[in-house]
C-alpha positions in Angstrom: -38.8 16.7 0.3 -37.3 20.1 -0.2 -40.1 21.3 -2.5 -42.8 20.1 0.0 -41.2 22.3 2.7 -41.0 25.2 0.3 -44.6 24.9 -0.7 -45.6 24.8 3.0 -43.6 28.0 3.8 -45.0 29.9 0.8 -48.5 28.8 2.0 -47.7 30.3 5.5 -46.3 33.4 3.9 -49.3 34.1 1.6 -51.8 33.5 4.4 -49.9 35.9 6.7 -49.3 33.1 9.3 -45.6 32.6 8.9 -43.4 32.8 12.0 -40.2 34.8 12.3 -38.1 31.6 12.0 -40.0 30.4 9.0 -39.7 33.8 7.4 -35.9 33.5 7.7 -35.9 30.0 6.3 -38.0 31.1 3.3 -35.7 34.1 2.7 -32.7 31.7 2.6 -34.5 29.5 0.0 -35.3 32.5 -2.1 -31.6 33.3 -2.6 -31.8 30.4 -5.1 -33.0 31.8 -8.4 -35.2 28.7 -9.1 -37.0 29.0 -5.8 -37.4 32.8 -6.4 -39.0 32.0 -9.8 -41.3 29.5 -8.1 -42.3 32.0 -5.4 -43.1 34.7 -7.9 -45.3 32.4 -9.9 -47.1 31.2 -6.8 -47.6 34.7 -5.5 -49.0 35.8 -8.8 -51.3 32.8 -8.8 -52.5 33.6 -5.3 -53.3 37.2 -6.1 -55.3 36.1 -9.1 -57.3 33.3 -7.3 -57.3 34.2 -3.6 -61.1 34.7 -3.3 -62.5 32.2 -0.9 -65.5 31.5 -3.0 -63.4 30.6 -6.1 -65.0 27.3 -7.4 -61.5 25.7 -7.7 -60.6 26.2 -4.1 -62.5 23.3 -2.5 -61.0 20.8 -4.9 -57.5 22.2 -4.6 -57.9 22.3 -0.8 -58.8 18.6 -0.6 -55.7 17.7 -2.6 -53.4 19.5 -0.3 -54.7 18.9 3.2 -52.7 15.7 3.6 -49.5 17.6 2.5 -50.1 20.4 5.0 -50.8 18.0 7.9 -47.9 15.8 7.1 -45.5 18.7 7.1 -46.8 20.1 10.3 -46.4 16.7 11.9 -42.6 17.0 11.4 -42.3 20.2 13.4 -40.3 19.6 16.6 -42.0 20.1 20.0 -39.4 22.7 21.0 -41.0 25.1 18.5 -44.6 24.0 18.9 -47.3 26.2 20.2 -50.8 25.2 21.3 -52.6 24.5 18.0 -56.1 25.2 17.1 -58.2 22.2 16.0 -59.0 24.0 12.7 -56.4 25.8 10.6 -57.4 29.3 9.5 -59.4 29.5 6.3 -56.7 31.8 4.9 -54.0 29.2 5.3 -56.1 26.4 3.8 -57.2 28.4 0.8 -53.5 29.4 0.3 -52.5 25.8 0.5 -55.1 24.8 -2.1 -54.3 27.6 -4.5 -50.6 27.6 -4.2 -50.0 23.9 -4.5 -51.5 23.6 -8.0 -49.1 26.2 -9.3 -46.2 24.9 -7.3 -46.4 21.3 -8.3 -46.7 22.2 -12.0 -43.5 24.3 -11.6 -41.5 21.6 -9.8 -42.5 18.9 -12.2 -40.9 21.0 -14.9 -38.0 22.2 -12.8 -36.9 18.7 -11.5 -37.1 16.9 -14.8 -33.6 16.0 -15.8 -32.9 18.2 -18.8 -29.2 18.8 -18.7 -27.6 20.3 -21.8 -25.0 18.5 -23.8 -21.4 19.3 -22.7 -19.4 17.3 -25.3 -18.0 20.4 -27.0 -17.6 22.3 -23.7 -15.9 19.4 -21.8 -13.8 17.2 -24.0 -12.1 15.7 -21.0 -15.4 14.2 -20.0 -15.8 12.5 -23.4 -12.3 11.0 -23.0 -13.2 9.7 -19.6 -16.4 8.0 -20.8 -15.1 6.9 -24.2 -15.6 3.2 -23.4 -19.3 3.5 -23.3 -20.2 6.1 -26.0 -20.2 6.4 -29.8 -18.0 9.1 -31.4 -21.0 11.4 -31.9 -22.9 10.6 -28.7 -23.5 13.7 -26.6 -22.1 13.8 -23.0 -24.5 15.2 -20.4 -23.7 16.9 -17.2 -26.0 17.5 -14.2 -24.7 19.9 -11.5 -26.7 20.5 -8.4 -26.2 23.6 -6.4 -26.3 23.7 -2.6 -29.7 22.9 -1.2 -30.8 21.0 -4.3 -31.4 17.3 -5.0 -32.4 15.7 -8.3 -33.4 12.3 -9.7 -31.8 11.3 -13.0 -32.9 8.3 -15.1 -30.1 7.0 -17.3 -30.5 5.6 -20.8 -30.4 2.0 -19.6 -33.2 2.6 -17.0 -30.8 3.0 -14.0 -31.7 5.8 -11.6 -29.4 8.2 -9.7 -30.4 10.4 -6.8 -27.9 13.3 -7.0 -27.3 15.1 -3.7 -26.6 18.8 -3.2 -23.4 20.4 -4.4 -22.8 17.3 -6.6 -22.1 16.7 -10.3 -22.8 13.7 -12.5 -21.4 13.3 -16.0 -22.9 10.6 -18.2 -23.6 9.8 -21.9 -27.0 10.3 -23.4 -26.9 6.7 -24.5 -24.6 3.7 -23.7 -23.2 2.4 -27.0 -20.0 0.7 -25.9 -19.0 -2.4 -24.0 -19.4 -0.6 -20.6 -21.8 1.9 -19.0 -19.6 4.7 -17.6 -20.4 7.8 -15.6 -18.4 10.3 -13.5 -19.3 11.6 -10.1 -18.1 14.4 -7.9 -20.1 14.7 -4.6 -22.7 12.2 -3.4 -25.3 10.0 -5.1 -27.4 7.0 -4.6 -27.4 4.6 -7.6 -29.9 1.9 -8.4 -28.3 0.1 -11.4 -30.1 -2.1 -13.8 -28.3 -5.5 -14.1 -26.5 -6.2 -17.4 -23.7 -8.8 -17.2 -22.5 -7.9 -20.7 -22.1 -4.2 -19.9 -20.6 -3.5 -16.4 -21.4 -0.2 -14.9 -18.4 2.0 -13.9 -18.4 5.1 -11.9 -15.3 7.3 -12.1 -14.4 9.3 -9.0 -11.6 11.8 -8.5 -9.6 9.3 -6.4 -10.9 5.9 -7.6 -13.6 4.1 -9.4 -16.5 1.7 -8.7 -17.5 -1.3 -10.8 -20.9 -3.1 -10.6 -23.2 -5.3 -12.7 -26.5 -4.5 -11.0 -27.0 -3.2 -7.5 -28.0 -0.3 -5.3 -25.5 1.7 -3.3 -24.6 5.1 -2.0 -21.4 6.9 -2.9 -19.9 10.0 -1.1 -16.9 11.5 -2.9 -16.9 15.2 -2.6 -13.9 17.0 -4.1 -11.3 17.9 -1.5 -12.7 15.5 1.0 -10.3 13.4 3.0 -12.4 10.2 2.5 -14.5 8.4 -0.1 -17.3 6.3 1.3 -19.4 3.6 -0.4 -22.2 1.6 1.3 -24.2 -1.1 -0.4 -27.9 -1.8 -0.1 -28.2 -4.7 -2.5 -25.7 -6.6 -4.7 -21.9 -6.2 -4.7 -19.7 -3.3 -5.6 -16.0 -3.3 -6.4 -14.0 -0.2 -5.3 -10.7 0.4 -7.0 -8.7 3.3 -5.4 -6.4 5.6 -7.4 -2.9 5.8 -5.9 -0.5 8.7 -6.1 2.1 6.5 -7.8 0.7 5.1 -11.1 3.1 2.2 -11.0 1.8 1.0 -7.6 -0.7 -1.8 -7.8 -3.9 -1.2 -5.9 -6.2 -3.8 -4.4 -9.8 -4.0 -5.2 -12.2 -3.9 -2.3 -15.5 -5.8 -2.7 -18.4 -4.4 -0.7 -21.5 -6.4 0.1 -24.9 -5.3 1.6 -24.8 -3.3 4.9 -21.0 -2.9 4.6 -19.3 0.4 4.0 -15.8 1.0 2.5 -14.0 4.1 3.6 -11.0 5.1 1.5 -8.6 7.5 3.3 -7.1 9.6 0.5 -4.0 10.7 2.3 -2.8 7.3 3.4 -4.4 5.2 0.6 -5.9 2.9 3.2 -9.3 1.2 2.6 -11.2 0.0 5.6 -14.6 -1.8 5.7 -17.1 -1.4 8.5 -20.7 -2.6 9.1 -23.4 0.0 8.4 -27.1 0.4 8.0 -27.0 1.1 4.3 -30.6 2.3 4.2 -29.7 5.0 6.6 -26.8 6.1 4.4 -29.4 6.9 1.7 -31.8 8.7 4.0 -30.8 12.0 2.5 -32.7 11.1 -0.7 -35.9 11.5 1.5 -34.9 14.8 3.0 -33.5 13.1 6.2 -30.2 14.1 7.9 -28.7 11.4 10.1 -25.6 12.0 12.2 -24.0 9.2 14.2 -21.3 10.4 16.5 -20.3 13.0 13.9 -18.1 15.9 14.7 -19.6 19.4 14.6 -17.3 20.2 11.7 -18.7 17.2 9.7 -22.2 18.3 10.5 -21.4 21.8 9.4 -20.3 20.6 6.0 -23.6 18.8 5.6 -25.6 21.8 6.7 -23.7 24.0 4.3 -24.5 21.7 1.4 -28.2 21.5 2.3 -28.9 25.1 3.3 -26.2 27.0 1.4 -24.8 28.9 4.4 -21.2 28.9 5.5 -20.7 27.8 9.1 -18.2 29.8 11.2 -16.9 28.4 14.5 -16.1 30.6 17.5 -13.1 28.4 18.2 -11.6 25.2 16.9 -12.3 23.2 20.0 -16.0 23.2 19.4 -15.6 22.0 15.9 -14.6 18.6 17.4 -17.7 18.2 19.5 -19.3 14.8 18.7 -23.0 14.7 18.2 -25.8 12.2 17.2 -29.2 13.2 15.8 -31.8 12.4 13.1 -33.8 15.1 11.4 -36.5 14.8 8.7 -37.3 17.9 6.6 -36.4 20.2 9.6 -35.4 23.8 9.2 -31.9 24.9 9.8 -32.9 26.7 13.0 -34.6 23.6 14.3 -31.6 21.4 13.7 -29.2 23.8 15.4 -31.6 24.2 18.3 -31.6 20.5 19.1 -27.9 20.1 18.5 -27.1 23.0 20.8 -29.1 21.2 23.6 -26.6 18.4 23.7 -23.4 20.4 23.6 -22.5 23.8 25.1 -22.8 26.1 22.1 -25.2 28.7 20.8 -25.8 30.0 17.3 -26.9 32.9 15.1 -28.2 32.6 11.6 -27.6 35.4 9.0 -28.5 35.7 5.4 -25.3 33.9 4.3 -23.7 32.4 7.4 -24.3 30.3 10.5 -22.2 31.6 13.5 -21.5 29.1 16.3 -20.3 30.3 19.7 -19.1 28.2 22.6 -20.9 28.7 25.9 -18.3 29.6 28.6 
């Protein structure tokens, strides 16, 4: 998960064992105010308790050893160096001390505590009016780039909200339906209730379910809307440009994906591995014959850096790869091994250059 990687990098930083690549990655994370607050708190905690003979160190160390080793196991061989059998005492002590402060911070940070937006967003109330009482607050969760969050709705349904995504939902479901609105990507695990169907409003359509789990990708401005089902059945109803035009409902079953092409209004269904479509909830990025432009969009949302192409031709390169909690530099390294391009990472951008 993102916070696991962050804790690992801070540990490396405080123990003075961080590499140049890791230093850049951490610097990118610290542009986010929440990560900066977490880092300042961990650094303060480290300064207060960094003595190796602190009585709390041993217990904290035991709790974090598994985390450190698991994170190291994900490092790609291209960046590996001969490892010592024993980590330095400084790194281990830092891991033990930092994690206690870090986990307490993230437990508070990632609790879903959105503020009510009823007064600030009357259009949202109107959109969800079928499932709320007149006085019921409407909540809104908006993830910035590089952030994921888990939301538990009033009926017990859960929603993993991806980076650069927004979910609008009532604090409680009091009508004949359970309605939410999504912009971006989310994975839904919906509690079954035949008397109250669950409806997701998208900018160019809607989804209706009774109880199921499925992934939805519907970013604003995107040329497509994608829905893949893990369990149950989902009904996708597209929105047409002409309100008088009748639209067909597409029913999606497990391991099938519906792709709605916004410009043409066409809906196609294709087989998929639905569990892979939700891999992002576990910090995984999976690309299957994706264009470099499509990959660039995903990297921008996950790492918060604009991707600039040296020419338009390279944006059409097709690539395949799977990454789990890898750094931006590691991902670009492996991708550049399969296609002729090189890259440079700055504070705000990723610059891609073709190799002549």
